[in-house]
C-alpha positions as CSV (number, residue, x, y, z in Angstrom):
1,X,0.0,0.0,0.0
2,X,1.1,3.5,-0.8
3,X,-0.3,5.7,2.1
4,X,0.7,9.0,0.5
5,X,-1.3,8.3,-2.7
6,X,-4.9,9.1,-3.2
7,X,-6.8,7.9,-6.3
8,X,-9.8,9.8,-7.5
9,X,-12.6,8.5,-9.8
10,X,-15.7,10.3,-11.0
11,X,-18.7,8.0,-11.8
12,X,-22.2,7.7,-13.0
13,X,-23.7,4.3,-13.6
14,X,-20.4,2.5,-13.9
15,X,-21.3,-0.7,-12.2
16,X,-20.1,-2.9,-15.1
17,X,-16.6,-1.4,-15.1
18,X,-15.8,0.0,-11.7
19,X,-14.8,-3.1,-9.8
20,X,-11.9,-3.9,-12.2
21,X,-10.8,-0.3,-12.1
22,X,-10.7,-0.1,-8.3
23,X,-8.9,-3.5,-8.1
24,X,-6.1,-2.1,-10.2
25,X,-5.5,0.8,-7.8
26,X,-6.0,-1.1,-4.5
27,X,-2.4,-0.3,-3.6
28,X,-3.3,3.4,-3.0
29,X,-3.7,4.6,0.6
30,X,-7.0,6.3,-0.3
31,X,-9.6,5.9,-3.1
32,X,-12.2,8.7,-3.5
33,X,-15.2,8.0,-5.7
34,X,-17.3,11.1,-6.6
35,X,-20.6,10.0,-7.9
36,X,-23.1,12.1,-9.8
37,X,-26.5,10.4,-9.4
38,X,-25.9,6.7,-10.3
39,X,-29.0,4.6,-10.4
40,X,-27.2,1.2,-10.6
41,X,-24.9,-0.5,-8.1
42,X,-22.0,1.9,-8.6
43,X,-22.0,3.4,-5.1
44,X,-22.5,0.0,-3.5
45,X,-19.6,-1.5,-5.4
46,X,-17.3,1.4,-4.6
47,X,-18.1,1.2,-0.9
48,X,-17.6,-2.6,-0.9
49,X,-14.2,-2.0,-2.5
50,X,-13.2,0.3,0.4
51,X,-13.5,3.6,-1.4
52,X,-14.7,6.8,0.2
53,X,-17.8,7.8,-1.7
54,X,-19.1,11.3,-2.0
55,X,-22.1,12.3,-4.1
56,X,-23.3,15.3,-6.0
57,X,-26.7,16.2,-7.4
58,X,-25.6,18.3,-10.4
59,X,-23.3,17.7,-13.3
60,X,-21.0,20.7,-14.1
61,X,-18.9,18.9,-16.8
62,X,-15.9,16.6,-16.6
63,X,-13.3,19.2,-15.8
64,X,-15.2,20.9,-12.9
65,X,-16.3,17.5,-11.5
66,X,-12.8,16.2,-11.5
67,X,-11.6,19.4,-9.7
68,X,-14.2,18.6,-7.0
69,X,-12.8,15.1,-6.6
70,X,-9.2,16.6,-6.5
71,X,-10.2,18.8,-3.6
72,X,-11.6,15.8,-1.7
73,X,-8.3,13.8,-1.8
74,X,-6.1,13.8,1.3
75,X,-2.9,12.2,0.0
76,X,0.4,14.0,-0.8
77,X,0.1,12.6,-4.3
78,X,-3.1,12.2,-6.4
79,X,-3.7,9.9,-9.3
80,X,-6.8,10.4,-11.5
81,X,-8.3,7.5,-13.2
82,X,-11.6,6.9,-15.1
83,X,-13.9,4.0,-14.4
84,X,-13.1,2.4,-17.8
85,X,-9.3,2.4,-17.1
86,X,-6.9,0.0,-15.4
87,X,-3.5,0.5,-14.0
88,X,-1.1,-2.3,-15.1
89,X,1.5,-3.8,-12.7
90,X,4.3,-2.0,-14.5
91,X,2.6,1.3,-14.2
92,X,1.9,0.7,-10.5
93,X,5.6,0.1,-10.0
94,X,6.4,3.3,-11.9
95,X,3.9,5.3,-9.8
96,X,5.3,4.0,-6.5
97,X,8.9,4.8,-7.6
98,X,8.0,8.3,-8.8
99,X,6.3,9.1,-5.4
100,X,9.4,7.8,-3.6
101,X,11.7,10.0,-5.6
102,X,9.4,13.1,-5.9
103,X,11.6,14.5,-8.7
104,X,8.7,16.3,-10.5
105,X,5.4,18.0,-9.7
106,X,3.4,15.8,-12.0
107,X,3.8,12.7,-14.3
108,X,2.2,11.6,-17.6
109,X,1.3,8.1,-18.4
110,X,0.9,6.3,-21.7
111,X,-2.7,5.3,-22.3
112,X,-3.4,2.1,-24.4
113,X,-7.0,2.2,-25.6
114,X,-9.3,-0.5,-27.1
115,X,-12.0,0.1,-29.7
116,X,-14.7,-2.6,-29.9
117,X,-12.4,-5.2,-28.4
118,X,-9.2,-4.3,-30.3
119,X,-6.3,-2.4,-28.7
120,X,-5.3,0.3,-31.2
121,X,-1.6,0.9,-31.8
122,X,-2.0,3.6,-34.4
123,X,-4.8,6.0,-35.4
124,X,-3.3,8.6,-33.0
125,X,-4.4,6.5,-30.0
126,X,-1.0,5.1,-28.9
127,X,1.0,6.2,-27.1
128,X,-1.7,8.6,-25.9
129,X,0.2,10.4,-23.1
130,X,-2.0,12.0,-20.5
131,X,-1.1,13.8,-17.2
132,X,-2.6,11.8,-14.3
133,X,-0.3,11.9,-11.3
134,X,0.2,15.2,-9.5
135,X,1.6,16.4,-6.2
136,X,-1.1,17.8,-4.0
137,X,-1.6,21.5,-4.6
138,X,0.4,21.5,-7.8
139,X,-2.3,21.0,-10.4
140,X,-6.0,21.4,-11.4
141,X,-8.1,20.2,-14.3
142,X,-9.2,22.5,-17.1
143,X,-12.8,23.7,-17.0
144,X,-13.6,21.9,-20.3
145,X,-17.0,20.2,-20.3
146,X,-15.5,17.2,-22.1
147,X,-11.9,16.2,-23.0
148,X,-10.6,17.9,-19.9
149,X,-6.9,17.9,-19.1
150,X,-4.8,18.1,-15.9
151,X,-2.7,21.2,-15.8
152,X,0.4,21.0,-13.6
153,X,2.5,23.9,-12.2
154,X,6.1,22.9,-12.4
155,X,8.2,20.2,-14.2
156,X,6.5,17.1,-15.4
157,X,8.0,13.6,-15.8
158,X,7.0,10.5,-17.7
159,X,6.0,7.2,-16.2
160,X,6.7,3.8,-17.8
161,X,3.9,1.3,-18.2
162,X,0.5,1.5,-19.8
163,X,-2.9,2.7,-18.5
164,X,-5.3,0.4,-20.1
165,X,-8.4,2.1,-21.4
166,X,-11.6,0.1,-22.3
167,X,-12.8,3.0,-24.4
168,X,-15.6,1.5,-26.5
169,X,-17.0,-2.0,-25.7
170,X,-19.1,-2.2,-28.9
171,X,-20.7,-0.1,-31.6
172,X,-23.6,0.7,-29.4
173,X,-21.1,2.4,-27.1
174,X,-19.6,4.1,-30.1
175,X,-22.9,5.6,-31.2
176,X,-23.8,6.7,-27.6
177,X,-20.5,8.5,-27.2
178,X,-20.6,10.1,-30.7
179,X,-23.9,11.7,-29.6
180,X,-22.9,12.6,-26.1
181,X,-19.4,13.9,-26.9
182,X,-20.5,15.9,-29.9
183,X,-23.2,17.6,-27.8
184,X,-20.7,18.4,-25.0
185,X,-18.1,19.6,-27.6
186,X,-20.7,21.9,-29.2
187,X,-21.5,23.4,-25.9
188,X,-17.8,23.9,-25.1
189,X,-17.2,25.6,-28.5
190,X,-20.3,27.8,-28.0
191,X,-19.0,28.8,-24.6
192,X,-15.7,29.9,-26.1
193,X,-17.5,32.0,-28.8
194,X,-16.6,29.8,-31.7
195,X,-19.0,30.1,-34.7
196,X,-20.4,27.1,-36.5
197,X,-21.6,26.5,-40.0
198,X,-22.6,23.6,-42.3
199,X,-19.4,24.1,-44.2
200,X,-17.3,23.9,-41.0
201,X,-19.1,20.7,-40.0
202,X,-18.2,19.1,-43.3
203,X,-14.6,20.4,-43.4
204,X,-13.7,19.5,-39.8
205,X,-15.3,16.1,-40.2
206,X,-13.4,15.3,-43.4
207,X,-10.1,16.5,-41.8
208,X,-10.8,14.3,-38.7
209,X,-11.1,11.3,-41.0
210,X,-7.9,12.0,-42.9
211,X,-5.9,12.8,-39.8
212,X,-7.0,9.5,-38.1
213,X,-6.8,7.1,-41.1
214,X,-4.0,8.6,-43.2
215,X,-1.7,10.8,-41.2
216,X,-2.0,8.9,-37.9
217,X,-1.8,5.6,-39.9
218,X,-5.1,4.3,-38.8
219,X,-5.1,2.0,-41.9
220,X,-2.5,-0.1,-40.0
221,X,-5.2,-1.0,-37.4
222,X,-7.2,-2.9,-40.0
223,X,-10.9,-2.7,-40.5
224,X,-11.4,-1.3,-37.0
225,X,-9.0,1.5,-37.8
226,X,-11.3,2.5,-40.6
227,X,-14.3,2.3,-38.3
228,X,-12.5,4.4,-35.8
229,X,-11.6,7.0,-38.4
230,X,-15.3,7.2,-39.5
231,X,-16.6,7.5,-35.9
232,X,-14.0,10.3,-35.2
233,X,-15.3,12.1,-38.4
234,X,-18.9,11.7,-37.3
235,X,-18.2,13.1,-33.8
236,X,-16.4,16.1,-35.3
237,X,-19.1,16.6,-37.9
238,X,-21.9,16.5,-35.4
239,X,-20.1,18.7,-33.0
240,X,-19.9,21.6,-35.5
241,X,-23.4,20.8,-36.9
242,X,-24.9,21.0,-33.4
243,X,-23.0,24.2,-32.8
244,X,-24.4,25.7,-36.0
245,X,-27.9,24.7,-35.1
246,X,-27.4,25.9,-31.5
247,X,-26.7,29.4,-32.8
248,X,-29.9,29.3,-34.7
249,X,-28.9,30.7,-38.1
250,X,-26.9,29.5,-41.2
251,X,-23.3,30.5,-41.5
């Protein structure tokens, strides 16, 4: 056990994936689960796994919610993980060694994500380095409603080992996330004053496909690389289309 480490997880209806996530971080001295209105067994599972559970009645967006979880943690170091992620044994060893050394204020990890059952080594998905380990008081999450990032004040190191990410279990999950993420993305762009148009929706969608499939070599991931490129294009297209419709006039 690493007593100086707190792990934070935000949840809503994650009963199918939460147990494996929490088992992978059981070495932490504290696990904090911040739940936002689950109607399944998420809270019961978290408590049975020894986590400290706090609950909120509203949903301010991913970034603000993770900052709430960050403030609840008591450890000297804080590791943020999502319910669909798992810490591998090699990454665990790297986290413990980094905390013992304390050379940096934060550390990034390499995320290895699966798409409909296949781990993707190309398509811009690997290595997908994300900041996840931070010294207490040295970082906060951005206020983005979706695709939030951890911002660290001070030097940042890199951890060896992968963070496994069960991103999309099947195509039903793909379609659900395309709709949810494009809506949240449109709201974020609208908040920042970005203007949308039908032309922008087409252009950004086409570029998302080319970037994923050609420039990020998604074709090397086989037929699911093509499917991923198409779903990335759809998410981007609908994001700008929803932004355009949200603004209520053609551009």
